[in-house]
N, C-alpha and C positions, 0 to 999 in steps of 0.2 A: 569537530572530532578528528582525532588522528585516524581513526578507522570509520568507515562509512558503511551504513547498514542498508541493505536491500531487504525489504520485508513484505510479505504477502500472506494472506490467510483466506480460507474459504470453508464453508460448511455444507453438509447435506442434512436436510431436516428429516426427522423420523417420519416414515410414511404415514400420512393422515393428519399430521400436525401442521399448524400454521405458524407457530413460533419455535425457534430453536432453543433447546435447553443448554447449549454451549454458548459461551460469549468470549470474544477476544477484544481487548482494549490495548492500545499502544500509544507511546509518546516519543517524539524524537526532536532533538535540537542539537546545537553544536557541542553540547557538553555531555549528553547521555542519550541512551536509547533504552526504553522499557517496553516489554510486552508481557501481558498476562492472559493466559487461557484458563477459563473456569468452566466447570461442568456441574450444573445444578442437578440435584437428586431428582430422578424421574424424568418426565418430559413435559412439553407443553408450557402453559402459562407459569405454573409454580417453579418449574426448573429454570425457565427464562428469568424470572425475578431473582432467584437465588444466585444464578450465575452472573447476572448483570450487577447486582449489589456487590458481590465478591470482587469482580474484576475492576469495577470503578473505584471502590474503596482502596483496594490494593494498589492500583495504579497511582491514585492521588497521593497516598502515603509514601510509596517508594519514590515518587518524584520529589517529594519534600525531604528525602533522606531519612525517613523513619526506620527504626529497627524492625526486623522480621517478627520479633516477639510482639511488638506493638501492632503490627499489621494483623497477625493472626488473632490477637486479643480483640481488636476492634471488629474484625469480620465475625468472630464468634458471637459477640454481644449484639451485633446489628441484624443478623439474618433472622427473618421471621420464623417462628416455630410452626411446623406442620401440625394441624389439628388431629391428623390420623395417627401418626407414629411418634408425635411429641418431640421430634428432633428437627434441627435445621442442618442441612448437609450440602456442602459444595466443595468439590475438589479444585485444585488449581496448580498451575505451573507458572512461575515468574522468572523472567530473565531481564537482568539489568546490566547494560554494557556501558562502562565508564569511558571517559575521553582517552584513557591510556590503553583501551582495548581489553581490559580485564572484565570478564563476564561473571556476574554473581547469579547463580541459578538456585531456585527453590522449588521443591515439589511436595505436594501433599495428595496422595492417593490417585494421581493421574498416572497413566502409563509412562514409563521412563522415556525421556526424549532421546533422539538420535543425534549424536555429535559426530559430524562427518568432516574428515580432513584428508584431502587427496582422494585416494581410492579406498579409504578405510573408515570404519565406524569405531571410534575409540571409546573405551570404558572410562568413566569419570570417577574421581576419588571423592565419593560422597561421605558426608558427615551427618549422622543422625542425631536429632535433638527432639526433646519432648516439650511441647508448648500447649498448655491447657488440655492435657491428655491426648494430644494429636502428635503422631510421629511425623516429623518434618525432615526432609532430606535437603541438604544444601551443599554447594561446592563452588569453588572459584577456578577459573581457567583463563589463561592468556590466549586471546584470539589472534589468529594470523589471517592474512588475506586469503579469500576463497573458502574459509571454514563455513560450514553450514550447520545450523541447529534446527532440527525438525521437531516441533511439538505436536502431539496428537491427543485427542480425547479417546475414551475407551470404545467409542463407536468404530474406530479404525480397527482395533483388535478384534472386535466382535463381527466384523464384516464377513459374510458368508454363512453365518449361523442359520441353521434349519433348512437352507435352500441349496447348500452345496455338500459334497461328501465329507469335507472336513468341517467340524462344528464351528470353528472360528479361525481367523488368521492370526497366528501367534507373532510375538514381537520379533522372533528370529526370522520369520517369513517376510515381515515388513522390511527388516534390515537387509535381507538378500535382494528384495525388489529394489530398494533405494540404491544399492550398490550396482545393480545390473542396469537399471533403466534411467538413472539420473547421474549427472556428473557435475564437476566444479565449474564448468562453463555455463551451465543453465542459470537463469535468474530465479529469484525466489518464487515468483508466480508460476513459472513452468514446473518447478519441483512440486509445489502445492497442488496444482491442477492434475499432475501426473498421478499422485497418490490418491487424490479424491476420486479420480476417474476409475481407478482400479477398484476402490471400495464400492463405488456405485454399481459396477459390474458384478462384484461378488454378492451384493445385495439384490441382484437382478432388478436394479433400479427402483426397489422399494425398501429403502433403508430401515432396518429394524431398530435403529437407535440414532440419535443425533450424532453426527460424525464431523469432526473438525480437524483441520491440519493448518498449522502456521509455520512458516519457514523464515528463518533469519539467515542471511548470507552476508559475510564480510566482503566488501567490495572496494575496489579503487574508486576514488571520487569521480563522479560523472556529472557534469554541469550543463545547463542550458540557460541562455538569455533570450527572453521573449520581449520584443519591443513592439508596442502598438499605440498609435495615436500621436499626433504632433504635440510637442511641448507648448505650454501657454506662451512662453517667451521664445520667439523665433531665434533669438541669439543663442539659445541653448541647443539648437539642432546639432551643431558640430560636436559639442560636449557629449551629448547623449550617444551619438553614433560612435564616437571614439571610445566611450566607456564600454559600449557593447562589443566593439571589435577588439578591445584590449582584454576582454574576459575570456576565460578558458571555456571550452566545451562548444555545444551546438549553438548556432545563432539563428534565431527565428524572427521573421518580420511579418506582422499581421496588419493588413490594411494598405490600400493603394496609395493614399497620401503619405503614409509612413514609409512605404517602399520608395517613393520618389525622393523623399528626404534623404534616405540612406544612400541611394544611387548618386544623388547630387553631391553629398558630402564626400563620398568615396571616389567621385569623378569616374563613375562607370555607368554602363547602360542598364536600365530596367526593362526587361522584356516580359510581356505577359503571354502565357500559353493560350492557344485557341482550342485546346482539347477539352471537350465536355465529358468528364468521367461520370458525373452524377448531376442530374438536373437540379437537385436541391443545393448543390455546392458550387460556387463560382470557381473558375480555373485558377491554378497556381501561377506564380510568376518566377522569374529568375534574376538574381543579382550575383555577380561574381563575388565570392567570399562569404555568401550567406547560404546556410544549409537548407532553409525552407522559407519561401515567400508565399503568403496566402492573402486572400481578401480579408476584410475585417469582420464586422459583427456577424454576418450570416455564417461564415466559416467557424468562428469562435463558438457560436451558439450550437452548431451541429457537433463540434468537437466536444462540447460539454455533455451532449446527449450520449456520445460514444463513451466518454470517460465515466459517466454515471452508470452506464451499463456494466462497466468493469467492476463496479462495486458489488453487483448482485449476481454475477455469473462466475462459474468456474471454468469457462471455456473462452479464451481470448483469441481463438484462431481467426475470428472475423477481422481482426486487425491486419491480417496478411492477405485478405481476399480482395481488397479494394485499394485504389491508388488516387482517390480524390483528396483534395487539400485537407479536409477535416480529419479523415482517417490517417493521413500521413502525419498531421500535427499531433493527433492523439497517440499514435504509435511512438513517435519520437519522444514525447514527454513521458510516456508510461514505461517504455522499454529501455530507453537510452540514457535516462537521467535520474539522479537522486536529488541534487540541489538545483532548484529552478529559480532564476531571478526574473521578475516581471518589471519591465520599465514601461510605465504607463503615462502617456502624454494626456493632458487634460484640456487641450484646446479643442473647441468644436471643429469638426472636419469641415473646412471651407467648401469642399465639393458637395456637401450635403445640405448646406445652409439654405440653398434655394430649391432644394428638391422636395419630394414628398416624404422623405424619411424623417419621422418625428424625433426630436430630442436625441440626436446621434450620440452625444456625450454620455447621457444617462444610460442609454442602452449598452454602450461599450463598457462603461465602468461596472455596470451590473453583471454583465456576462463574464468579464474578467475576474471579478470577485467570486462569482460562482465557480469558475474554473479553478481558482486558487483553493477554495474550500474542498472541492472534490479531490484535487491533487493531494492535499494534506491527508484526507481520509484514505488515500491510496498509498500512504507512507512516504510521500515526498516532503522535502524541506523547502518551503517556498518563501522567498523574500520579495517584497513589493516596494518599488521606488517610484514616486510620482514626480512629474515635471510639468 
């Protein structure tokens, strides 16, 4: 894409519920970015089913280029009917960003999104259409770098009801908060967490409704290349190292044997740190020209645990509290990168062939694949190349 999207979302569950009645689905590739936030009627299981069906159907159809009329028609005919009130109801907000940076936005009964540019929240030129008796609002806008689009469910507007002096937090109040406490230099996750944190406090940490925030930020491209494992064919060592060094962005090397290959081909020294930051994570290393050098499988596995935690929490401050290799790797991939290229060597590590480590190659491939899947769920675009 000409424009690159930094995306993050999070939810607070209604107090006492185990399932969220809001649902966010998204898709990203080099041609387009799509995000859908849906809010199912009520709360709990029924709301979760309604929101999940709506968001998944809408995302799939928008990805295939279907018209909004067809999307609304399909959603309307697919949602199960509630036995009590005889209706099926789910609100939604959809944003589709094309390769040229034009965003197509659709809203149905969700609170109006916030479109932030610079230090202002701009009004959008909405067009209202009626589809199957539903009043749909749509608009198009050309995005520029650092624009932010903040989507919310109605739980955000209701924050503070019954427990604070003001019955609810109005749209204009949320707008003032975003302008005062967020800025164009923040990433999408920070903006999302900021707003959710305030909502949680207004609810006195017992949300009266499912509360969801999703933030889209137009960003400059930020890349990383992660190289782990020696290539099957040793003659490919030089090619792989020079491919990595010729790529833009952060350069990460995982594994002692891999680090030695890189140092040898670059004709520089590989130095291993002796500092033990975390007993469960081996020390990092240093190679001139490489942003981060870590141990292999153990560090990668721990990094997966950290990245997986980011999928389920609205507080990422723990990334800044530790300096071990796994935390540093997770922070770099999560905060500093949108496009991540994994270069994976498939040769069994010769240092482990005679050791007690079973099936080193399978373990490394498994954990790297797991890392890739988690990063995709976190909104990253991940490319994998095997040698």
